C-alpha positions, 0 to 999 in steps of 0.5 A: 750768560756769556760775556759779550765780546768787546767790539773791534772798534767804534763807528760814530756817525755825526749828523748834528752839531753838538748841543748842550744836551748831547755833548761833543762827539769829537771829544767822545771819539778822542777819548775812545781812541785814547783807550786804544780802540779803533775809532772811525767817525762818519761826518754827514748832514750838518757836520760835513762842514765842520769835518771838511774845514777842520773846525771844533774838535776835528783836529784833536780827534785826527791828531789822536788817531781817529779816522774821519770820513765825510759822506761824499753826497752830503758834502756835495749837497753843501758845495764842499766836495771840491774842498774834500781831499780824497784818500789822504792820511791824517785828515778827513776824506770822502766816503761813498754810500757803499763804504758807509753802508759797509761800515754800518753793517760791520758786526765787529763795530759798535755804532753810535749815531748822533 
């Protein structure tokens, strides 16, 4: 059986804050990035505020080179859309539904949803 090709990168979808039994997605993203892999985190639902406000492990992940995208609709529902810089390098930026869908359907990315 042929060996599976390594993914071109990782897509981590953060929808729930860390709990004792789930571990910390930001630490996982940072560790994956330190291996040299391209890593993108999409923050949605209950993780939007953490990403927009730069709480928890977000600053460390960004400093390690992790791309952080925030679900624009989820941010809007939480009254955070005005605090979300659009398209800025080195920090979280908004992602439209089409952008999120394109990433989720990209066969070159290995996706983990938490």
